[in-house]
C-alpha positions as CSV (number, residue, x, y, z in Angstrom):
1,X,14.5,17.0,-12.6
2,X,14.4,16.1,-9.1
3,X,13.0,12.7,-8.5
4,X,11.1,12.4,-5.1
5,X,8.5,10.3,-3.5
6,X,7.4,7.1,-4.9
7,X,9.3,7.2,-8.0
8,X,12.9,6.9,-6.0
9,X,12.3,3.4,-5.7
10,X,11.3,2.6,-9.2
11,X,14.2,4.7,-10.8
12,X,16.6,2.9,-8.4
13,X,15.5,-0.5,-9.5
14,X,15.4,0.5,-13.3
15,X,19.6,1.9,-13.0
16,X,20.3,-1.4,-11.1
17,X,18.8,-3.4,-13.9
18,X,20.5,-1.6,-16.7
19,X,24.0,-1.9,-14.9
20,X,23.6,-5.4,-14.2
21,X,22.4,-6.3,-17.7
22,X,25.4,-4.1,-19.3
23,X,27.7,-5.9,-17.3
24,X,26.5,-9.1,-18.2
25,X,26.5,-8.3,-21.9
26,X,29.7,-7.0,-21.9
27,X,31.7,-9.4,-19.5
28,X,30.2,-13.0,-20.5
29,X,30.5,-15.6,-17.9
30,X,33.5,-15.9,-15.5
31,X,34.2,-19.4,-16.9
32,X,34.5,-17.9,-20.5
33,X,36.9,-15.3,-19.2
34,X,38.9,-17.6,-17.2
35,X,39.2,-20.1,-20.5
36,X,40.4,-17.3,-22.7
37,X,43.2,-16.6,-20.0
38,X,46.8,-17.7,-21.5
39,X,49.8,-18.2,-19.2
40,X,52.8,-16.2,-20.0
41,X,56.1,-18.4,-19.7
42,X,58.9,-17.6,-17.5
43,X,61.9,-16.9,-19.3
44,X,64.3,-16.3,-16.0
45,X,64.7,-14.2,-13.1
46,X,63.2,-10.9,-12.6
47,X,65.5,-8.0,-13.9
48,X,66.8,-5.8,-11.1
49,X,64.8,-2.7,-10.2
50,X,64.7,-0.1,-7.4
51,X,61.4,1.3,-6.1
52,X,60.9,4.4,-4.1
53,X,58.8,3.7,-0.8
54,X,56.4,6.1,1.1
55,X,59.1,7.1,3.7
56,X,61.6,8.1,0.8
57,X,64.1,5.2,1.3
58,X,64.5,2.9,-1.4
59,X,63.9,-0.8,-2.1
60,X,65.6,-3.0,-4.6
61,X,64.9,-6.5,-5.6
62,X,67.9,-7.6,-4.0
63,X,66.5,-6.6,-0.9
64,X,63.8,-9.5,-0.9
65,X,66.2,-12.0,-2.2
66,X,64.8,-15.6,-0.7
67,X,61.7,-13.8,0.4
68,X,58.2,-14.2,-1.5
69,X,57.1,-10.9,-2.8
70,X,53.9,-9.5,-4.5
71,X,54.4,-6.4,-6.2
72,X,51.2,-4.8,-7.2
73,X,51.5,-1.8,-9.7
74,X,48.2,0.4,-9.5
75,X,47.6,3.7,-11.5
76,X,44.8,6.0,-11.9
77,X,44.4,8.3,-15.0
């Protein structure tokens, strides 16, 4: 069924409202979620590791010694 004409804004508003209400119902408030977070205690330095970079070279944790480093691991499946 193709939605045309004056129905498009109405259907779009309904979809936005359903998504917004669903996210509120599932997620709760930011304050509630932040209050439930727990800190993970540090037990020592990071264990040595090696990563393959996009150019084919390798990067080790030792290469970053003395520098701040942010490691962001992302996967999509």
